[in-house]
PLY file of the C-alpha trace (Angstrom):
ply
format ascii 1.0
element vertex 209
property float x
property float y
property float z
element edge 208
property int vertex1
property int vertex2
end_header
0.05 -0.07 0.05
1.40 3.38 -1.04
0.05 6.93 -0.54
0.86 10.30 0.92
1.31 10.92 4.63
-2.08 11.19 6.34
-3.82 8.96 3.64
-4.50 6.30 6.21
-2.46 3.55 4.43
-1.22 2.24 7.69
-4.57 1.73 9.17
-5.89 0.10 6.06
-2.87 -2.28 5.88
-3.70 -3.54 9.35
-7.18 -4.14 8.37
-6.08 -6.19 5.46
-3.60 -8.01 7.69
-6.75 -8.89 10.08
-9.07 -9.82 7.34
-6.70 -12.06 5.33
-4.52 -13.31 8.17
-1.43 -12.17 6.63
1.80 -10.37 7.62
1.75 -6.56 8.06
5.27 -5.31 6.89
5.70 -1.63 8.07
9.23 -0.37 7.33
8.80 2.22 10.15
8.09 -0.31 12.62
10.98 -2.52 11.50
13.46 0.34 11.69
12.28 1.09 15.24
12.32 -2.58 16.15
15.94 -3.19 14.69
17.20 -0.01 16.49
15.80 -1.34 19.69
17.26 -4.92 19.13
20.70 -3.54 18.10
20.83 -5.79 15.03
23.47 -5.18 12.42
20.93 -3.42 10.01
19.42 -1.62 13.18
22.71 -0.11 14.07
23.26 1.00 10.56
19.90 2.69 10.47
20.39 4.31 13.76
23.63 6.03 12.38
21.60 7.75 9.72
18.32 8.41 11.85
20.49 10.00 14.64
21.75 12.52 12.08
18.35 13.25 10.79
19.18 11.45 7.52
17.08 9.06 5.39
18.14 5.45 5.95
19.67 4.12 2.78
17.78 2.01 0.39
19.99 -1.17 1.01
19.32 -1.03 4.75
15.40 -0.65 4.27
15.57 -3.50 1.52
17.71 -5.56 3.87
15.08 -5.21 6.68
12.19 -6.05 4.23
14.03 -9.12 2.97
14.53 -10.31 6.48
10.88 -9.78 7.48
9.51 -11.47 4.40
11.68 -14.65 5.07
10.02 -15.21 8.47
7.32 -17.90 8.79
4.66 -15.30 9.67
4.85 -13.92 5.95
4.69 -17.15 4.19
0.87 -17.10 3.82
1.02 -13.68 2.42
1.94 -10.05 3.30
0.88 -6.53 2.86
3.60 -3.80 2.53
2.87 -0.63 4.26
4.53 2.50 2.68
7.16 0.56 0.85
8.53 0.91 -1.84
9.13 4.72 -1.75
11.61 4.96 -4.64
12.00 3.24 -8.06
15.11 1.51 -6.84
13.32 0.04 -3.96
10.66 -1.11 -6.26
13.18 -2.77 -8.63
15.01 -4.42 -5.70
11.75 -5.62 -4.38
10.83 -7.09 -7.75
14.20 -8.95 -7.70
13.78 -10.05 -4.15
10.41 -11.63 -4.63
11.59 -13.20 -7.94
14.35 -15.05 -5.80
11.83 -16.20 -3.42
9.19 -17.30 -5.87
6.63 -14.56 -4.43
4.95 -11.87 -6.30
2.68 -8.78 -5.71
-0.95 -9.27 -6.67
-1.84 -5.48 -6.31
-0.33 -2.18 -5.42
-2.95 0.11 -3.76
-2.76 3.84 -3.92
-5.06 5.54 -1.41
-5.99 8.92 -3.03
-6.77 11.85 -0.77
-6.97 15.55 -1.80
-4.10 17.70 -0.54
-6.27 20.12 1.61
-7.81 17.02 3.39
-4.33 15.69 4.05
-3.19 18.97 5.50
-6.34 18.78 7.79
-5.61 15.27 8.96
-1.90 15.68 9.55
-2.16 18.99 11.50
-4.32 17.31 14.15
-2.01 14.33 14.72
-0.42 13.44 18.06
2.20 10.77 18.63
3.02 8.89 21.70
6.65 9.48 22.91
6.90 5.90 24.19
5.31 3.50 21.81
4.72 5.78 18.61
1.08 5.10 18.49
-0.74 7.82 16.43
-3.81 9.71 17.56
-5.86 12.54 16.01
-7.60 15.22 17.88
-10.74 15.01 15.63
-10.69 11.51 14.01
-9.11 9.43 16.73
-8.72 11.14 19.92
-7.19 9.55 23.06
-9.47 8.74 25.84
-7.55 11.03 28.16
-6.07 14.18 26.58
-2.42 13.94 26.23
-2.17 10.36 27.40
-1.63 7.29 25.10
-4.53 4.68 25.33
-2.03 2.04 24.66
0.78 2.50 27.05
0.11 5.61 29.08
2.91 7.71 27.51
2.91 11.36 26.76
1.40 12.54 23.53
2.87 15.36 21.53
2.82 16.98 18.18
5.75 16.51 15.91
7.36 19.82 14.59
6.82 18.64 11.09
3.13 18.45 11.59
2.85 22.24 11.33
0.92 23.44 8.15
3.85 24.86 6.26
5.97 21.86 6.83
3.08 19.52 5.95
2.73 21.11 2.55
6.45 20.77 1.81
6.41 17.15 2.82
3.40 16.50 0.57
5.02 18.18 -2.40
8.16 16.14 -1.87
6.23 12.90 -1.51
4.30 13.63 -4.77
7.60 14.07 -6.78
9.17 11.02 -5.13
6.15 8.57 -5.42
5.14 9.48 -9.14
7.81 7.24 -10.62
6.96 4.41 -8.28
3.22 4.67 -9.13
4.29 4.78 -12.96
6.42 1.64 -12.45
3.50 -0.46 -11.12
0.88 1.06 -13.43
3.12 -0.08 -16.23
3.07 -3.67 -14.89
-0.80 -3.47 -14.58
-0.67 -3.83 -10.82
-1.91 -0.45 -9.79
-5.26 -0.10 -7.97
-6.44 3.47 -7.02
-8.79 3.80 -4.05
-10.78 6.87 -2.92
-9.48 7.63 0.64
-12.36 9.90 1.56
-15.01 8.48 4.02
-14.93 6.41 7.29
-12.31 3.91 7.92
-14.69 1.05 7.06
-15.92 2.63 3.93
-12.38 3.12 2.64
-11.60 -0.44 3.65
-14.47 -1.71 1.73
-12.96 -0.14 -1.34
-9.45 -1.40 -0.64
-10.63 -5.04 0.10
-12.79 -5.07 -3.04
-9.53 -3.67 -5.05
-7.47 -6.67 -4.14
-10.13 -9.28 -4.14
0 1
1 2
2 3
3 4
4 5
5 6
6 7
7 8
8 9
9 10
10 11
11 12
12 13
13 14
14 15
15 16
16 17
17 18
18 19
19 20
20 21
21 22
22 23
23 24
24 25
25 26
26 27
27 28
28 29
29 30
30 31
31 32
32 33
33 34
34 35
35 36
36 37
37 38
38 39
39 40
40 41
41 42
42 43
43 44
44 45
45 46
46 47
47 48
48 49
49 50
50 51
51 52
52 53
53 54
54 55
55 56
56 57
57 58
58 59
59 60
60 61
61 62
62 63
63 64
64 65
65 66
66 67
67 68
68 69
69 70
70 71
71 72
72 73
73 74
74 75
75 76
76 77
77 78
78 79
79 80
80 81
81 82
82 83
83 84
84 85
85 86
86 87
87 88
88 89
89 90
90 91
91 92
92 93
93 94
94 95
95 96
96 97
97 98
98 99
99 100
100 101
101 102
102 103
103 104
104 105
105 106
106 107
107 108
108 109
109 110
110 111
111 112
112 113
113 114
114 115
115 116
116 117
117 118
118 119
119 120
120 121
121 122
122 123
123 124
124 125
125 126
126 127
127 128
128 129
129 130
130 131
131 132
132 133
133 134
134 135
135 136
136 137
137 138
138 139
139 140
140 141
141 142
142 143
143 144
144 145
145 146
146 147
147 148
148 149
149 150
150 151
151 152
152 153
153 154
154 155
155 156
156 157
157 158
158 159
159 160
160 161
161 162
162 163
163 164
164 165
165 166
166 167
167 168
168 169
169 170
170 171
171 172
172 173
173 174
174 175
175 176
176 177
177 178
178 179
179 180
180 181
181 182
182 183
183 184
184 185
185 186
186 187
187 188
188 189
189 190
190 191
191 192
192 193
193 194
194 195
195 196
196 197
197 198
198 199
199 200
200 201
201 202
202 203
203 204
204 205
205 206
206 207
207 208
């Protein structure tokens, strides 16, 4: 599943995981887990994240390869927010080819830019476990407190409106070649991301059926 920040692809990916009993592969989650575990790839990722730099493609691809090789992913998987570049897409194609696996669909969740700004500017994140909340769409039970672990919630600096608009513009430039890559292979499915969580999921599930 690919789409801009705030499109809800993470939520939809987890719903797909639950519906089809498959593996949810989130590169963000894997980077945090590898960092905490102190694995070779995790330590390499930490060097870049601690400097505020993007984690190199080879590290991200290595983490994905490790994850897809686990027994939990044998029945199937949903990739959440990956690939982000054409190189990652090509490396993924090669990886899946070696393992005899393949993609059945690439779902793009489409949401207008102004709606994305509205969604992202209300986001809060748990300092402890990274769980996301939204002041309008998914507020915590207790203001400022994570429902999951009781940690403190905060708004990231990059969730200000000007920063959000810059991030969305960068994402559009970066993801366009990836979309074209999968569209050319006949795998691309576009889904309207406006509506309730369940309404959007109905469209997502139908697109991959």
